[in-house]
C-alpha positions as CSV (number, residue, x, y, z in Angstrom):
1,M,-86.9,46.8,-125.9
2,K,-90.5,45.7,-126.2
3,A,-93.7,46.2,-124.3
4,R,-96.9,44.2,-124.7
5,V,-100.1,45.8,-123.5
6,H,-103.2,43.6,-123.0
7,V,-106.4,45.5,-123.0
8,M,-109.8,43.9,-121.9
9,L,-113.2,45.3,-121.2
10,K,-113.8,45.6,-117.4
11,N,-116.0,43.0,-115.7
12,G,-119.6,44.1,-116.0
13,V,-119.2,45.9,-119.3
14,L,-121.1,44.2,-122.1
15,D,-118.9,42.6,-124.7
16,P,-120.9,42.2,-128.0
17,Q,-117.9,40.9,-129.9
18,G,-117.3,38.2,-127.3
19,E,-121.0,37.3,-127.3
20,A,-121.0,37.0,-131.1
21,V,-117.9,34.7,-130.9
22,R,-119.6,32.6,-128.2
23,H,-122.7,32.2,-130.3
24,A,-120.7,31.3,-133.4
25,L,-118.8,28.7,-131.5
26,G,-122.0,27.2,-130.4
27,A,-123.3,27.1,-134.0
28,L,-120.1,25.3,-135.0
29,G,-120.9,22.6,-132.4
30,F,-118.6,23.8,-129.5
31,D,-121.3,23.5,-126.8
32,G,-119.0,23.8,-123.8
33,V,-118.2,27.5,-124.2
34,E,-120.2,29.5,-121.6
35,G,-118.6,32.9,-122.1
36,V,-116.1,34.8,-124.3
37,R,-114.4,38.1,-123.5
38,Q,-112.5,39.6,-126.4
39,G,-109.7,42.1,-126.0
40,K,-106.6,43.3,-127.8
41,V,-102.9,43.1,-127.6
42,I,-100.7,46.0,-128.5
43,E,-96.9,45.4,-129.1
44,L,-94.7,48.4,-128.8
45,D,-91.0,48.6,-130.0
46,L,-89.4,51.1,-127.6
47,A,-86.1,52.9,-127.4
48,E,-83.8,51.5,-124.7
49,G,-84.4,53.2,-121.4
50,T,-88.1,53.8,-121.9
51,S,-89.7,53.3,-118.5
52,E,-92.7,51.1,-117.7
53,A,-94.2,54.2,-116.2
54,A,-94.1,55.8,-119.7
55,V,-95.9,52.9,-121.1
56,H,-98.6,53.1,-118.4
57,D,-98.9,56.8,-119.3
58,M,-99.4,55.8,-123.0
59,C,-102.2,53.4,-121.9
60,E,-103.9,56.0,-119.8
61,K,-103.8,58.7,-122.5
62,L,-104.4,56.7,-125.7
63,L,-104.1,52.9,-125.8
64,A,-107.0,52.0,-123.4
65,N,-110.3,53.6,-122.5
66,T,-109.9,53.3,-118.8
67,V,-113.5,54.1,-118.1
68,I,-114.5,50.7,-119.6
69,E,-111.2,48.9,-120.2
70,S,-108.4,47.6,-118.0
71,Y,-104.9,46.8,-119.1
72,T,-101.7,45.1,-118.1
73,V,-98.2,45.8,-119.3
74,E,-95.4,43.3,-119.9
75,M,-91.9,44.7,-120.5
76,S,-89.1,42.6,-122.1
């Protein structure tokens, strides 16, 4: 069983990495990029029967800083 957690900075939180990527893309001639938000994806290999609630608990306690980040969970 797998879970994929997508973690992104919340709207309104400055994203210096995203801004650096946007600037670098402009320097490479990609003028149409007006904004970049950078996040992370965490893939978990889980034992059968692990609940989605348990994954949300993992996110709340460790995988995401919920003060400045939001997350979504995909189970498969």
